[in-house]
mmJSON file of the N, C-alpha and C atoms, coordinates in Angstrom:
{"data_MODEL":{"atom_site":{
"group_PDB":["ATOM","ATOM","ATOM","ATOM","ATOM","ATOM","ATOM","ATOM","ATOM","ATOM","ATOM","ATOM","ATOM","ATOM","ATOM","ATOM","ATOM","ATOM","ATOM","ATOM","ATOM","ATOM","ATOM","ATOM","ATOM","ATOM","ATOM","ATOM","ATOM","ATOM","ATOM","ATOM","ATOM","ATOM","ATOM","ATOM","ATOM","ATOM","ATOM","ATOM","ATOM","ATOM","ATOM","ATOM","ATOM","ATOM","ATOM","ATOM","ATOM","ATOM","ATOM","ATOM","ATOM","ATOM","ATOM","ATOM","ATOM","ATOM","ATOM","ATOM","ATOM","ATOM","ATOM","ATOM","ATOM","ATOM","ATOM","ATOM","ATOM","ATOM","ATOM","ATOM","ATOM","ATOM","ATOM","ATOM","ATOM","ATOM","ATOM","ATOM","ATOM","ATOM","ATOM","ATOM","ATOM","ATOM","ATOM","ATOM","ATOM","ATOM","ATOM","ATOM","ATOM","ATOM","ATOM","ATOM","ATOM","ATOM","ATOM","ATOM","ATOM","ATOM","ATOM","ATOM","ATOM","ATOM","ATOM","ATOM","ATOM","ATOM","ATOM","ATOM","ATOM","ATOM","ATOM","ATOM","ATOM","ATOM","ATOM","ATOM","ATOM","ATOM","ATOM","ATOM","ATOM","ATOM","ATOM","ATOM","ATOM","ATOM","ATOM","ATOM","ATOM","ATOM","ATOM","ATOM","ATOM","ATOM","ATOM","ATOM","ATOM","ATOM","ATOM","ATOM","ATOM","ATOM","ATOM","ATOM","ATOM","ATOM","ATOM","ATOM","ATOM","ATOM","ATOM","ATOM","ATOM","ATOM","ATOM","ATOM","ATOM","ATOM","ATOM","ATOM","ATOM","ATOM","ATOM","ATOM","ATOM","ATOM","ATOM","ATOM","ATOM","ATOM","ATOM","ATOM","ATOM","ATOM","ATOM","ATOM","ATOM","ATOM","ATOM","ATOM","ATOM","ATOM","ATOM","ATOM","ATOM","ATOM","ATOM","ATOM","ATOM","ATOM","ATOM","ATOM","ATOM","ATOM","ATOM","ATOM","ATOM","ATOM","ATOM","ATOM","ATOM","ATOM","ATOM","ATOM","ATOM","ATOM","ATOM","ATOM","ATOM"],
"id":[1,2,3,4,5,6,7,8,9,10,11,12,13,14,15,16,17,18,19,20,21,22,23,24,25,26,27,28,29,30,31,32,33,34,35,36,37,38,39,40,41,42,43,44,45,46,47,48,49,50,51,52,53,54,55,56,57,58,59,60,61,62,63,64,65,66,67,68,69,70,71,72,73,74,75,76,77,78,79,80,81,82,83,84,85,86,87,88,89,90,91,92,93,94,95,96,97,98,99,100,101,102,103,104,105,106,107,108,109,110,111,112,113,114,115,116,117,118,119,120,121,122,123,124,125,126,127,128,129,130,131,132,133,134,135,136,137,138,139,140,141,142,143,144,145,146,147,148,149,150,151,152,153,154,155,156,157,158,159,160,161,162,163,164,165,166,167,168,169,170,171,172,173,174,175,176,177,178,179,180,181,182,183,184,185,186,187,188,189,190,191,192,193,194,195,196,197,198,199,200,201,202,203,204,205,206,207,208,209,210,211,212,213],
"type_symbol":["N","C","C","N","C","C","N","C","C","N","C","C","N","C","C","N","C","C","N","C","C","N","C","C","N","C","C","N","C","C","N","C","C","N","C","C","N","C","C","N","C","C","N","C","C","N","C","C","N","C","C","N","C","C","N","C","C","N","C","C","N","C","C","N","C","C","N","C","C","N","C","C","N","C","C","N","C","C","N","C","C","N","C","C","N","C","C","N","C","C","N","C","C","N","C","C","N","C","C","N","C","C","N","C","C","N","C","C","N","C","C","N","C","C","N","C","C","N","C","C","N","C","C","N","C","C","N","C","C","N","C","C","N","C","C","N","C","C","N","C","C","N","C","C","N","C","C","N","C","C","N","C","C","N","C","C","N","C","C","N","C","C","N","C","C","N","C","C","N","C","C","N","C","C","N","C","C","N","C","C","N","C","C","N","C","C","N","C","C","N","C","C","N","C","C","N","C","C","N","C","C","N","C","C","N","C","C","N","C","C","N","C","C"],
"label_atom_id":["N","CA","C","N","CA","C","N","CA","C","N","CA","C","N","CA","C","N","CA","C","N","CA","C","N","CA","C","N","CA","C","N","CA","C","N","CA","C","N","CA","C","N","CA","C","N","CA","C","N","CA","C","N","CA","C","N","CA","C","N","CA","C","N","CA","C","N","CA","C","N","CA","C","N","CA","C","N","CA","C","N","CA","C","N","CA","C","N","CA","C","N","CA","C","N","CA","C","N","CA","C","N","CA","C","N","CA","C","N","CA","C","N","CA","C","N","CA","C","N","CA","C","N","CA","C","N","CA","C","N","CA","C","N","CA","C","N","CA","C","N","CA","C","N","CA","C","N","CA","C","N","CA","C","N","CA","C","N","CA","C","N","CA","C","N","CA","C","N","CA","C","N","CA","C","N","CA","C","N","CA","C","N","CA","C","N","CA","C","N","CA","C","N","CA","C","N","CA","C","N","CA","C","N","CA","C","N","CA","C","N","CA","C","N","CA","C","N","CA","C","N","CA","C","N","CA","C","N","CA","C","N","CA","C","N","CA","C","N","CA","C","N","CA","C","N","CA","C"],
"label_alt_id":[null,null,null,null,null,null,null,null,null,null,null,null,null,null,null,null,null,null,null,null,null,null,null,null,null,null,null,null,null,null,null,null,null,null,null,null,null,null,null,null,null,null,null,null,null,null,null,null,null,null,null,null,null,null,null,null,null,null,null,null,null,null,null,null,null,null,null,null,null,null,null,null,null,null,null,null,null,null,null,null,null,null,null,null,null,null,null,null,null,null,null,null,null,null,null,null,null,null,null,null,null,null,null,null,null,null,null,null,null,null,null,null,null,null,null,null,null,null,null,null,null,null,null,null,null,null,null,null,null,null,null,null,null,null,null,null,null,null,null,null,null,null,null,null,null,null,null,null,null,null,null,null,null,null,null,null,null,null,null,null,null,null,null,null,null,null,null,null,null,null,null,null,null,null,null,null,null,null,null,null,null,null,null,null,null,null,null,null,null,null,null,null,null,null,null,null,null,null,null,null,null,null,null,null,null,null,null,null,null,null,null,null,null],
"label_comp_id":["MET","MET","MET","GLY","GLY","GLY","ALA","ALA","ALA","GLY","GLY","GLY","PRO","PRO","PRO","VAL","VAL","VAL","PRO","PRO","PRO","GLU","GLU","GLU","ILE","ILE","ILE","LEU","LEU","LEU","HIS","HIS","HIS","ARG","ARG","ARG","VAL","VAL","VAL","LEU","LEU","LEU","ILE","ILE","ILE","ALA","ALA","ALA","LEU","LEU","LEU","ALA","ALA","ALA","TRP","TRP","TRP","LEU","LEU","LEU","VAL","VAL","VAL","ARG","ARG","ARG","LEU","LEU","LEU","ARG","ARG","ARG","LEU","LEU","LEU","VAL","VAL","VAL","PRO","PRO","PRO","THR","THR","THR","LEU","LEU","LEU","TYR","TYR","TYR","PRO","PRO","PRO","PHE","PHE","PHE","ALA","ALA","ALA","PRO","PRO","PRO","LEU","LEU","LEU","MET","MET","MET","PHE","PHE","PHE","GLN","GLN","GLN","VAL","VAL","VAL","ILE","ILE","ILE","ASN","ASN","ASN","ILE","ILE","ILE","LEU","LEU","LEU","ARG","ARG","ARG","TRP","TRP","TRP","GLY","GLY","GLY","GLU","GLU","GLU","HIS","HIS","HIS","ARG","ARG","ARG","GLY","GLY","GLY","GLY","GLY","GLY","MET","MET","MET","PHE","PHE","PHE","VAL","VAL","VAL","GLU","GLU","GLU","ILE","ILE","ILE","GLU","GLU","GLU","GLY","GLY","GLY","LEU","LEU","LEU","ASP","ASP","ASP","ALA","ALA","ALA","GLU","GLU","GLU","HIS","HIS","HIS","LYS","LYS","LYS","PRO","PRO","PRO","VAL","VAL","VAL","ARG","ARG","ARG","ARG","ARG","ARG","SER","SER","SER","GLY","GLY","GLY","THR","THR","THR"],
"label_asym_id":["A","A","A","A","A","A","A","A","A","A","A","A","A","A","A","A","A","A","A","A","A","A","A","A","A","A","A","A","A","A","A","A","A","A","A","A","A","A","A","A","A","A","A","A","A","A","A","A","A","A","A","A","A","A","A","A","A","A","A","A","A","A","A","A","A","A","A","A","A","A","A","A","A","A","A","A","A","A","A","A","A","A","A","A","A","A","A","A","A","A","A","A","A","A","A","A","A","A","A","A","A","A","A","A","A","A","A","A","A","A","A","A","A","A","A","A","A","A","A","A","A","A","A","A","A","A","A","A","A","A","A","A","A","A","A","A","A","A","A","A","A","A","A","A","A","A","A","A","A","A","A","A","A","A","A","A","A","A","A","A","A","A","A","A","A","A","A","A","A","A","A","A","A","A","A","A","A","A","A","A","A","A","A","A","A","A","A","A","A","A","A","A","A","A","A","A","A","A","A","A","A","A","A","A","A","A","A","A","A","A","A","A","A"],
"label_entity_id":["1","1","1","1","1","1","1","1","1","1","1","1","1","1","1","1","1","1","1","1","1","1","1","1","1","1","1","1","1","1","1","1","1","1","1","1","1","1","1","1","1","1","1","1","1","1","1","1","1","1","1","1","1","1","1","1","1","1","1","1","1","1","1","1","1","1","1","1","1","1","1","1","1","1","1","1","1","1","1","1","1","1","1","1","1","1","1","1","1","1","1","1","1","1","1","1","1","1","1","1","1","1","1","1","1","1","1","1","1","1","1","1","1","1","1","1","1","1","1","1","1","1","1","1","1","1","1","1","1","1","1","1","1","1","1","1","1","1","1","1","1","1","1","1","1","1","1","1","1","1","1","1","1","1","1","1","1","1","1","1","1","1","1","1","1","1","1","1","1","1","1","1","1","1","1","1","1","1","1","1","1","1","1","1","1","1","1","1","1","1","1","1","1","1","1","1","1","1","1","1","1","1","1","1","1","1","1","1","1","1","1","1","1"],
"label_seq_id":[1,1,1,2,2,2,3,3,3,4,4,4,5,5,5,6,6,6,7,7,7,8,8,8,9,9,9,10,10,10,11,11,11,12,12,12,13,13,13,14,14,14,15,15,15,16,16,16,17,17,17,18,18,18,19,19,19,20,20,20,21,21,21,22,22,22,23,23,23,24,24,24,25,25,25,26,26,26,27,27,27,28,28,28,29,29,29,30,30,30,31,31,31,32,32,32,33,33,33,34,34,34,35,35,35,36,36,36,37,37,37,38,38,38,39,39,39,40,40,40,41,41,41,42,42,42,43,43,43,44,44,44,45,45,45,46,46,46,47,47,47,48,48,48,49,49,49,50,50,50,51,51,51,52,52,52,53,53,53,54,54,54,55,55,55,56,56,56,57,57,57,58,58,58,59,59,59,60,60,60,61,61,61,62,62,62,63,63,63,64,64,64,65,65,65,66,66,66,67,67,67,68,68,68,69,69,69,70,70,70,71,71,71],
"pdbx_PDB_ins_code":[null,null,null,null,null,null,null,null,null,null,null,null,null,null,null,null,null,null,null,null,null,null,null,null,null,null,null,null,null,null,null,null,null,null,null,null,null,null,null,null,null,null,null,null,null,null,null,null,null,null,null,null,null,null,null,null,null,null,null,null,null,null,null,null,null,null,null,null,null,null,null,null,null,null,null,null,null,null,null,null,null,null,null,null,null,null,null,null,null,null,null,null,null,null,null,null,null,null,null,null,null,null,null,null,null,null,null,null,null,null,null,null,null,null,null,null,null,null,null,null,null,null,null,null,null,null,null,null,null,null,null,null,null,null,null,null,null,null,null,null,null,null,null,null,null,null,null,null,null,null,null,null,null,null,null,null,null,null,null,null,null,null,null,null,null,null,null,null,null,null,null,null,null,null,null,null,null,null,null,null,null,null,null,null,null,null,null,null,null,null,null,null,null,null,null,null,null,null,null,null,null,null,null,null,null,null,null,null,null,null,null,null,null],
"Cartn_x":[150.464,151.693,152.836,153.841,155.015,156.272,157.33,158.605,159.722,160.811,161.954,162.475,163.64,164.211,163.398,163.361,162.672,163.686,163.781,162.883,162.918,161.906,161.727,162.925,163.632,164.788,165.812,165.958,166.887,166.406,165.091,164.525,164.825,164.669,164.947,166.427,167.312,168.747,169.036,168.415,168.609,168.118,166.995,166.478,167.48,168.007,168.985,170.235,170.716,171.89,171.601,170.399,170.025,170.034,169.641,169.694,171.129,172.055,173.461,173.916,173.442,173.772,173.07,171.811,171.048,171.679,172.203,172.853,174.311,174.733,176.098,177.178,176.815,177.8,178.52,177.881,178.448,178.164,179.158,178.92,178.015,178.105,177.324,177.165,176.119,175.908,176.437,176.979,177.472,178.401,179.337,180.22,179.47,178.273,177.504,176.673,176.544,175.696,176.077,177.362,177.702,177.373,177.597,177.277,175.775,174.966,173.507,173.049,173.642,173.285,173.587,174.753,175.117,174.159,173.863,172.975,171.592,171.06,169.734,169.733,170.833,170.903,171.162,171.756,172.0,170.757,170.098,168.881,167.703,167.314,166.324,164.909,164.588,163.209,162.476,161.165,160.355,159.919,159.382,158.843,159.968,160.041,161.122,160.607,159.352,158.822,159.112,159.195,159.472,158.397,158.513,157.566,156.474,155.457,154.388,153.093,151.992,150.673,149.825,149.138,148.315,146.9,145.913,144.511,143.816,143.092,142.412,140.931,140.093,138.653,138.12,137.085,136.492,135.306,134.966,133.852,134.376,133.795,134.193,133.435,133.552,132.919,131.399,130.859,129.403,128.957,129.847,129.594,129.292,129.842,129.728,130.967,130.806,131.98,132.986,134.233,135.285,136.469,137.149,138.324,139.431,140.624,141.795,142.904,143.682,144.797,145.963,147.136,148.328,149.505,150.573,151.785,152.932],
"Cartn_y":[32.706,32.485,32.858,32.07,32.367,32.027,32.716,32.423,32.802,32.094,32.379,31.12,31.198,30.016,29.578,28.294,27.719,26.894,26.911,27.499,29.026,29.622,31.076,31.849,31.301,32.008,32.323,31.438,31.696,32.864,32.959,34.081,35.385,35.367,36.565,36.958,35.97,36.25,36.883,36.364,36.916,38.365,38.648,40.017,40.931,40.463,41.254,41.523,40.489,40.671,41.638,41.573,42.493,43.937,44.14,45.489,45.99,45.09,45.503,46.044,45.412,45.885,47.216,47.286,48.518,49.709,49.47,50.536,50.745,49.989,50.071,49.704,48.826,48.318,47.103,46.433,45.28,45.526,45.367,45.678,44.673,43.398,42.363,41.154,40.375,39.134,37.916,38.15,37.045,36.089,36.569,35.646,34.756,35.176,34.398,33.293,33.297,32.322,30.871,30.48,29.084,28.726,29.658,29.412,29.22,30.094,29.956,28.626,28.228,26.955,25.792,25.821,24.77,24.743,25.895,25.968,25.432,25.811,25.338,23.816,23.251,21.798,21.072,21.744,21.12,21.182,22.333,22.5,21.954,20.749,20.046,20.08,21.033,21.096,22.144,22.039,22.998,22.427,23.274,22.899,22.816,21.708,21.534,21.262,21.554,21.301,22.438,23.649,24.799,25.018,26.073,26.355,27.312,27.415,28.352,27.764,28.02,27.586,28.827,28.903,30.064,29.59,30.285,29.997,31.308,31.314,32.513,32.202,33.109,32.978,34.196,33.985,35.118,34.657,35.436,35.121,34.915,33.948,33.737,34.693,34.533,35.43,35.401,34.299,34.177,34.524,35.136,35.569,34.416,33.256,32.101,32.051,31.659,31.563,30.532,30.876,29.971,30.09,28.957,28.907,28.158,28.717,28.082,28.035,26.959,26.847,26.173,26.392,25.779,25.943,25.21,25.293,25.698],
"Cartn_z":[136.375,135.649,136.577,136.571,137.369,136.603,136.912,136.27,137.22,137.128,137.981,138.615,139.231,139.86,141.086,141.297,142.445,143.189,144.482,145.459,145.455,146.048,146.001,146.533,147.488,148.046,146.953,145.969,144.863,144.013,143.853,143.11,143.848,145.169,145.979,145.907,145.909,145.785,144.425,143.385,142.045,141.978,142.613,142.66,143.373,144.504,145.258,144.42,143.722,142.866,141.725,141.181,140.104,140.597,141.853,142.421,142.533,142.799,142.848,141.49,140.434,139.081,138.822,139.194,138.971,139.686,140.881,141.64,141.226,140.229,139.671,140.691,141.636,142.588,142.021,141.061,140.353,138.868,137.987,136.571,135.851,136.221,135.541,136.454,136.203,136.958,136.198,135.029,134.206,134.968,135.782,136.51,137.513,137.927,138.9,138.248,136.928,136.234,136.54,136.462,136.777,138.231,139.147,140.554,140.752,140.147,140.261,139.665,138.55,137.924,138.869,139.501,140.459,141.637,142.182,143.344,143.003,141.849,141.445,141.305,140.823,140.664,141.98,142.951,144.259,145.127,145.155,145.951,145.16,145.449,144.65,145.222,146.098,146.546,145.722,145.692,144.935,143.6,142.775,141.472,140.451,139.715,138.741,137.329,137.083,135.75,134.785,135.273,134.422,133.381,132.647,131.587,132.021,131.184,131.435,130.901,131.584,131.149,130.931,129.788,129.46,129.175,129.745,129.465,129.119,128.008,127.523,127.363,127.842,127.679,126.951,126.15,125.439,124.618,123.612,122.725,121.32,120.593,119.208,118.296,116.994,116.021,116.121,116.629,116.787,118.207,118.966,120.347,121.302,121.008,121.906,122.79,124.057,124.946,124.418,124.486,124.035,125.001,125.216,126.092,125.365,125.387,124.78,125.821,125.767,126.698,125.996,126.555,125.976,126.9,126.597,127.404,126.529],
"occupancy":[1.0,1.0,1.0,1.0,1.0,1.0,1.0,1.0,1.0,1.0,1.0,1.0,1.0,1.0,1.0,1.0,1.0,1.0,1.0,1.0,1.0,1.0,1.0,1.0,1.0,1.0,1.0,1.0,1.0,1.0,1.0,1.0,1.0,1.0,1.0,1.0,1.0,1.0,1.0,1.0,1.0,1.0,1.0,1.0,1.0,1.0,1.0,1.0,1.0,1.0,1.0,1.0,1.0,1.0,1.0,1.0,1.0,1.0,1.0,1.0,1.0,1.0,1.0,1.0,1.0,1.0,1.0,1.0,1.0,1.0,1.0,1.0,1.0,1.0,1.0,1.0,1.0,1.0,1.0,1.0,1.0,1.0,1.0,1.0,1.0,1.0,1.0,1.0,1.0,1.0,1.0,1.0,1.0,1.0,1.0,1.0,1.0,1.0,1.0,1.0,1.0,1.0,1.0,1.0,1.0,1.0,1.0,1.0,1.0,1.0,1.0,1.0,1.0,1.0,1.0,1.0,1.0,1.0,1.0,1.0,1.0,1.0,1.0,1.0,1.0,1.0,1.0,1.0,1.0,1.0,1.0,1.0,1.0,1.0,1.0,1.0,1.0,1.0,1.0,1.0,1.0,1.0,1.0,1.0,1.0,1.0,1.0,1.0,1.0,1.0,1.0,1.0,1.0,1.0,1.0,1.0,1.0,1.0,1.0,1.0,1.0,1.0,1.0,1.0,1.0,1.0,1.0,1.0,1.0,1.0,1.0,1.0,1.0,1.0,1.0,1.0,1.0,1.0,1.0,1.0,1.0,1.0,1.0,1.0,1.0,1.0,1.0,1.0,1.0,1.0,1.0,1.0,1.0,1.0,1.0,1.0,1.0,1.0,1.0,1.0,1.0,1.0,1.0,1.0,1.0,1.0,1.0,1.0,1.0,1.0,1.0,1.0,1.0],
"B_iso_or_equiv":[0.0,0.0,0.0,0.0,0.0,0.0,0.0,0.0,0.0,0.0,0.0,0.0,0.0,0.0,0.0,0.0,0.0,0.0,0.0,0.0,0.0,0.0,0.0,0.0,0.0,0.0,0.0,0.0,0.0,0.0,0.0,0.0,0.0,0.0,0.0,0.0,0.0,0.0,0.0,0.0,0.0,0.0,0.0,0.0,0.0,0.0,0.0,0.0,0.0,0.0,0.0,0.0,0.0,0.0,0.0,0.0,0.0,0.0,0.0,0.0,0.0,0.0,0.0,0.0,0.0,0.0,0.0,0.0,0.0,0.0,0.0,0.0,0.0,0.0,0.0,0.0,0.0,0.0,0.0,0.0,0.0,0.0,0.0,0.0,0.0,0.0,0.0,0.0,0.0,0.0,0.0,0.0,0.0,0.0,0.0,0.0,0.0,0.0,0.0,0.0,0.0,0.0,0.0,0.0,0.0,0.0,0.0,0.0,0.0,0.0,0.0,0.0,0.0,0.0,0.0,0.0,0.0,0.0,0.0,0.0,0.0,0.0,0.0,0.0,0.0,0.0,0.0,0.0,0.0,0.0,0.0,0.0,0.0,0.0,0.0,0.0,0.0,0.0,0.0,0.0,0.0,0.0,0.0,0.0,0.0,0.0,0.0,0.0,0.0,0.0,0.0,0.0,0.0,0.0,0.0,0.0,0.0,0.0,0.0,0.0,0.0,0.0,0.0,0.0,0.0,0.0,0.0,0.0,0.0,0.0,0.0,0.0,0.0,0.0,0.0,0.0,0.0,0.0,0.0,0.0,0.0,0.0,0.0,0.0,0.0,0.0,0.0,0.0,0.0,0.0,0.0,0.0,0.0,0.0,0.0,0.0,0.0,0.0,0.0,0.0,0.0,0.0,0.0,0.0,0.0,0.0,0.0,0.0,0.0,0.0,0.0,0.0,0.0],
"pdbx_formal_charge":[null,null,null,null,null,null,null,null,null,null,null,null,null,null,null,null,null,null,null,null,null,null,null,null,null,null,null,null,null,null,null,null,null,null,null,null,null,null,null,null,null,null,null,null,null,null,null,null,null,null,null,null,null,null,null,null,null,null,null,null,null,null,null,null,null,null,null,null,null,null,null,null,null,null,null,null,null,null,null,null,null,null,null,null,null,null,null,null,null,null,null,null,null,null,null,null,null,null,null,null,null,null,null,null,null,null,null,null,null,null,null,null,null,null,null,null,null,null,null,null,null,null,null,null,null,null,null,null,null,null,null,null,null,null,null,null,null,null,null,null,null,null,null,null,null,null,null,null,null,null,null,null,null,null,null,null,null,null,null,null,null,null,null,null,null,null,null,null,null,null,null,null,null,null,null,null,null,null,null,null,null,null,null,null,null,null,null,null,null,null,null,null,null,null,null,null,null,null,null,null,null,null,null,null,null,null,null,null,null,null,null,null,null],
"auth_seq_id":[1,1,1,2,2,2,3,3,3,4,4,4,5,5,5,6,6,6,7,7,7,8,8,8,9,9,9,10,10,10,11,11,11,12,12,12,13,13,13,14,14,14,15,15,15,16,16,16,17,17,17,18,18,18,19,19,19,20,20,20,21,21,21,22,22,22,23,23,23,24,24,24,25,25,25,26,26,26,27,27,27,28,28,28,29,29,29,30,30,30,31,31,31,32,32,32,33,33,33,34,34,34,35,35,35,36,36,36,37,37,37,38,38,38,39,39,39,40,40,40,41,41,41,42,42,42,43,43,43,44,44,44,45,45,45,46,46,46,47,47,47,48,48,48,49,49,49,50,50,50,51,51,51,52,52,52,53,53,53,54,54,54,55,55,55,56,56,56,57,57,57,58,58,58,59,59,59,60,60,60,61,61,61,62,62,62,63,63,63,64,64,64,65,65,65,66,66,66,67,67,67,68,68,68,69,69,69,70,70,70,71,71,71],
"auth_comp_id":["MET","MET","MET","GLY","GLY","GLY","ALA","ALA","ALA","GLY","GLY","GLY","PRO","PRO","PRO","VAL","VAL","VAL","PRO","PRO","PRO","GLU","GLU","GLU","ILE","ILE","ILE","LEU","LEU","LEU","HIS","HIS","HIS","ARG","ARG","ARG","VAL","VAL","VAL","LEU","LEU","LEU","ILE","ILE","ILE","ALA","ALA","ALA","LEU","LEU","LEU","ALA","ALA","ALA","TRP","TRP","TRP","LEU","LEU","LEU","VAL","VAL","VAL","ARG","ARG","ARG","LEU","LEU","LEU","ARG","ARG","ARG","LEU","LEU","LEU","VAL","VAL","VAL","PRO","PRO","PRO","THR","THR","THR","LEU","LEU","LEU","TYR","TYR","TYR","PRO","PRO","PRO","PHE","PHE","PHE","ALA","ALA","ALA","PRO","PRO","PRO","LEU","LEU","LEU","MET","MET","MET","PHE","PHE","PHE","GLN","GLN","GLN","VAL","VAL","VAL","ILE","ILE","ILE","ASN","ASN","ASN","ILE","ILE","ILE","LEU","LEU","LEU","ARG","ARG","ARG","TRP","TRP","TRP","GLY","GLY","GLY","GLU","GLU","GLU","HIS","HIS","HIS","ARG","ARG","ARG","GLY","GLY","GLY","GLY","GLY","GLY","MET","MET","MET","PHE","PHE","PHE","VAL","VAL","VAL","GLU","GLU","GLU","ILE","ILE","ILE","GLU","GLU","GLU","GLY","GLY","GLY","LEU","LEU","LEU","ASP","ASP","ASP","ALA","ALA","ALA","GLU","GLU","GLU","HIS","HIS","HIS","LYS","LYS","LYS","PRO","PRO","PRO","VAL","VAL","VAL","ARG","ARG","ARG","ARG","ARG","ARG","SER","SER","SER","GLY","GLY","GLY","THR","THR","THR"],
"auth_asym_id":["A","A","A","A","A","A","A","A","A","A","A","A","A","A","A","A","A","A","A","A","A","A","A","A","A","A","A","A","A","A","A","A","A","A","A","A","A","A","A","A","A","A","A","A","A","A","A","A","A","A","A","A","A","A","A","A","A","A","A","A","A","A","A","A","A","A","A","A","A","A","A","A","A","A","A","A","A","A","A","A","A","A","A","A","A","A","A","A","A","A","A","A","A","A","A","A","A","A","A","A","A","A","A","A","A","A","A","A","A","A","A","A","A","A","A","A","A","A","A","A","A","A","A","A","A","A","A","A","A","A","A","A","A","A","A","A","A","A","A","A","A","A","A","A","A","A","A","A","A","A","A","A","A","A","A","A","A","A","A","A","A","A","A","A","A","A","A","A","A","A","A","A","A","A","A","A","A","A","A","A","A","A","A","A","A","A","A","A","A","A","A","A","A","A","A","A","A","A","A","A","A","A","A","A","A","A","A","A","A","A","A","A","A"],
"auth_atom_id":["N","CA","C","N","CA","C","N","CA","C","N","CA","C","N","CA","C","N","CA","C","N","CA","C","N","CA","C","N","CA","C","N","CA","C","N","CA","C","N","CA","C","N","CA","C","N","CA","C","N","CA","C","N","CA","C","N","CA","C","N","CA","C","N","CA","C","N","CA","C","N","CA","C","N","CA","C","N","CA","C","N","CA","C","N","CA","C","N","CA","C","N","CA","C","N","CA","C","N","CA","C","N","CA","C","N","CA","C","N","CA","C","N","CA","C","N","CA","C","N","CA","C","N","CA","C","N","CA","C","N","CA","C","N","CA","C","N","CA","C","N","CA","C","N","CA","C","N","CA","C","N","CA","C","N","CA","C","N","CA","C","N","CA","C","N","CA","C","N","CA","C","N","CA","C","N","CA","C","N","CA","C","N","CA","C","N","CA","C","N","CA","C","N","CA","C","N","CA","C","N","CA","C","N","CA","C","N","CA","C","N","CA","C","N","CA","C","N","CA","C","N","CA","C","N","CA","C","N","CA","C","N","CA","C","N","CA","C","N","CA","C","N","CA","C","N","CA","C"],
"pdbx_PDB_model_num":[1,1,1,1,1,1,1,1,1,1,1,1,1,1,1,1,1,1,1,1,1,1,1,1,1,1,1,1,1,1,1,1,1,1,1,1,1,1,1,1,1,1,1,1,1,1,1,1,1,1,1,1,1,1,1,1,1,1,1,1,1,1,1,1,1,1,1,1,1,1,1,1,1,1,1,1,1,1,1,1,1,1,1,1,1,1,1,1,1,1,1,1,1,1,1,1,1,1,1,1,1,1,1,1,1,1,1,1,1,1,1,1,1,1,1,1,1,1,1,1,1,1,1,1,1,1,1,1,1,1,1,1,1,1,1,1,1,1,1,1,1,1,1,1,1,1,1,1,1,1,1,1,1,1,1,1,1,1,1,1,1,1,1,1,1,1,1,1,1,1,1,1,1,1,1,1,1,1,1,1,1,1,1,1,1,1,1,1,1,1,1,1,1,1,1,1,1,1,1,1,1,1,1,1,1,1,1,1,1,1,1,1,1]
}}}
């Protein structure tokens, strides 16, 4: 499972900016939201499908193997 902006460099920039907030060097990242949105739409390489895929395996009530998946 993965989540975050793609390409990965944008994710790393977001992490760095979050550290600025954590260290109280910047009060909020809210002003950067429109800029990040523009950058994500300009840089069109990487995965653009978004979302999440989950797969679960286990045993049912009769102890038979069962697998469920969904998006």
